[in-house]
N, C-alpha and C positions, 0 to 999 in steps of 0.2 A: 532657272527659277524665274518666273515672271512676277515682278514686284512693282507695285505702284502705290502711292499714298495720295489720298484726296484731302486737301487742306483748305482752310478758310471757308468751310461750309457751315450752314446751320443744319447739323445732322441729327435727326431724331433716331436714336438707336432702338427705341421701342421696348425696352425692358420694363419701363413703367411710365407714368405720366410726365415725369420730369427728366427723363433720360436723354440728354443732349450732349453732343461733343462737337468739336470743330474739325476733327480729322479722323480718318480710318485708313488702315493699311491693309492691302490685299496682296496675297501671294497665291498664285496658281488657282485663282477663282474663289478663294476662301478669305474671310476676314481673319487677320492674325493679330491685329492690335487696334486700339482706339486711343485717340489723344496723343499719338506720337507724330513727330515731324521728320521729314527729310529722308525717308527710305525709298529707294528705287525711283521710278518715274514719278514726277510731281504733277498732279492735276488739280487745278484751282477752280472750284465751282463759283468763285467770286461772291461768296455770301449767300448763294441760293440755298433754298431749303431742300433737304434730302430725306426721303422716307424709305423704310424697308419696302421691298416689293409688295404691292397691294394684291390681296388674294380675294377673289370672288368665289365663295363656296357654293353658290347656287346660281348657275347660269346655263345657257343652252348654246354652246359655240356653233353647232351646225345650223341652228335656226338663225343665229346672228349672221353667219356667212351667207345663208340663203336670202336674208333680208337686205344685205348690203346694197344690192342694185335695185331694190324695190322703193316704192314711195313711202316716206314717213308720213303716216296719217294721224299724228299726235298733235294735241294742242301745244303751243299756240299756232303751229303751222297749219293745222286743219281743224276747223271748228264747225263744219257743216258738210252735208253730203255733196253739195255743189263744189265746195273747195276740195273735197276728196276726189271727185271726178276730175277736176283740173290737175290735181297732183298726179293722178294715174296717167293722164295724157302726156305728162312731162317725163315719164320714165324712158330710159333708153330703149326698152322693148316695144314701146308703143309704135304700132304701124309696121312691125317686122313680120307679119304673116300669121296664119292660123296655128302654126306649130310652136309659136313662141308665147310663153305666159307673160302676162302683165301682173306684177306683184306689188302688194302694199302691206304695211304692218302697223300695228300699234293703235288701231282705232278703238275707241270705247264709246258705245252707243249713248251712254249716259252723258257724255260730254259734247255730243253733236247737237246742233241747234234743233234738229228734228226729233231728238231723243229716241231714235230707232236705228236699227241696222240698215245698210243699203239693201234694196231689193234687186231682183234680177233686172227689172226695168231701169233702175238707177244705173246699174253696171252696163246695161246695153247702150246707155247714152255715151259711155266711154268707147266701147267697141262691141260689135255684134259678131265679129269673126275671131277675136282672140280670147282665150280663156283668161279669167282674172281670179287671183288667189290672194287671200288675206290671212295674216296672223292677227287675231283680234285680242284686245285687252278689255276686260270688264272689271273695272275697279270701283264698283258702285256701292261702296260701303254704306253710305247714308240711305241708299234706296232699299237695301236688303237687310240691314242690321238694325235692331232696336237700339235705343239710347244706351241701355245697360250693356248690350253686346259690344257696342262701339267703344265703350270705355275699356274693354279688354284687348283692343287691337294694338299690337306692337308695343307692349309695355316694357321697353328696353331699359328705361331708368329704374323701374321696379326690379327688373332682373339684376341690374348692376348693384342696387342697394343690398340685395340678398347674396351677392358674390356668386351669382350663377353665370357660368361661362356662356357667352353668346358671340356670334359674329354677324356682320352685315353682308348683304348680297344684293344683286340686282334682279335676279330672275329674268334677265334679258333674253329675248326681246319682248317678254310678256309684261312690259311696263310702259306707262304712258308718256315717258319723257322723250324729248327729241333725241337725246343721246342715251339710249336705254342701258348701255353697258358701262357708263361712266361711274367709277367709284366716287367721284366728287359730287355727283348728284345724290348718291347714297348718303354721303356724309352730310350734305346740305339738308336732306330730308330728316335724318336722324337728329340733327341739331334743332332745326326749325319746326319740324312736324308739318311742313307745308306740303300741300298736295298739288298735283299737276292741274287740277281744276280751279285752283286759287283759294282753296279753303285750308282748314287745319284739322288734324286728327290727334286728339289727346296732347295738347300743347305742353301739359305738365310732365309728359314723358320724354321730353327732349333731353339730350345728353350733351356734355361739352365736346368741343371739336377734338381734343386730344383723345377722349374716350372713344369717339367714333373711329378715329384713325387706328387705335389699338384693336378695334373690332374688325378692321380690314387687314391687320398685320399680325401681331403677336397672337391674338386670340383666334383669328381665322386659321392660322397655322396649327394651333393646338387642336382645333376642331377637325381640321382636314387631315391631320396626321403628317404634316409637312415638317419633319424634324429638322431640316436644314434651312428653314426659312422662318420668317416672322419677325426677327430682330437682326440688327446689325452689330453682332457681338462676335468675339473670337470663336472660331470653329464653324460659324454659319456661312452659307453661300453668300457671296458678294452680289446679291440681287437687290437692286434698289432703283428708285426713280428720283430724278431731279426735277423740281417743279418750276413753273414760270413765275411764281410769286410765293410769298410766305403764307401758307395756309393758316398758320397759327395766329396771324395778325389781321386776317380778313374779317370784315363785318359778316354776320351770319347770312345776310341776304346775298352776299357775293361768293359764297363758298362754291356754288355750282359753276362759277366762272374759272376756277382753278384748272390749269391744264398741265400735262407733263411737258417738260422741256426736253428731256432725254430719258431713255430707259437703258439700264445696265444689267447684264446677266453674267455672273462669274467675273465681275470687274471689267467687262468689255461692253462698250456702247453698242447696242443693237438697233437703236432707233433714236432719231433726233428730229425735233420740230424744224430745225434749220435745214435738214436734208430731205424733207418730205417731197 
C-alpha cells in the first residue's frame, strides 16, 4: 500500500468557499483522510497553497498543440500588423522551405492598430514561398453588440445568485490572452471583468476569487461528469496543484500572475516548475 501525507499546506479542499485544511492523506492514488498527521511518507508543501485539480470544460487541446510552435499574435505582444509580421519572422519554421508552414494564433482584428485582418500582401512581406496559417480570435463585443446586449454578456454573478451551476473555461486557443489556456487568466477575468484590450465588460458581474476557483474545480467536475475529481475529500482521486503563491491573498490585478509550482496526479508529482 502506497501511503503519504501532505502536511503544513494551505489546502483548499473545495467542498465550499471556506473548506481548508492543513493536511491530506493519500493511499493508492486516493484521498483517504484530511486533517490527519504522520501516516506514511511525509511531504511538506511548506505552507504553499494547494487546490484540487483545475478542470477546463471548454478547450481545444489539438489546436493548442498545433499552436505551441506558432507565433502568439495577441496583445500586448502584438498590437499591429507590422508587429505581427515580425513575430511570424521569429518562428522556428521561418525560412525552412516551401513545404513548412509558418503559423500564428490569437489575433483579433479589432485590437490591431489597423483595425483589419492582414491581407495577402501583408503576409507576402513575411514570406512569398512559405504558406502562413492563423488561428484568429474575434472578441469584438463592443463593435458588434448593442449596449443592452452587452449587459447580458457572461453574467456569472447573476447565475451564482440564482444558484445556477456554472463553470469557467478558456476556449483556448480561441482567446486573446498571451497564455490562452491558463486557468489563472480565467480566474482573473471572472473576478475583475478586465478584457485583453484594456477595458471592462459588466464589472458588476465579477465574482470572488474563491467562487471562481470553485467554478474551475468542484462545479466544473459536476458539469463535466468527473465524479472522482473536483474536491480533495476522502474517496476522490488525489489530483491537485501546488501554487507558487497564495491565490487567496493576491490583489485582483495580480491573479493572472499565479503559476503552478507542481502538479500531482494520484498523489504522484507529474510536473514541477523546478524540473522544467
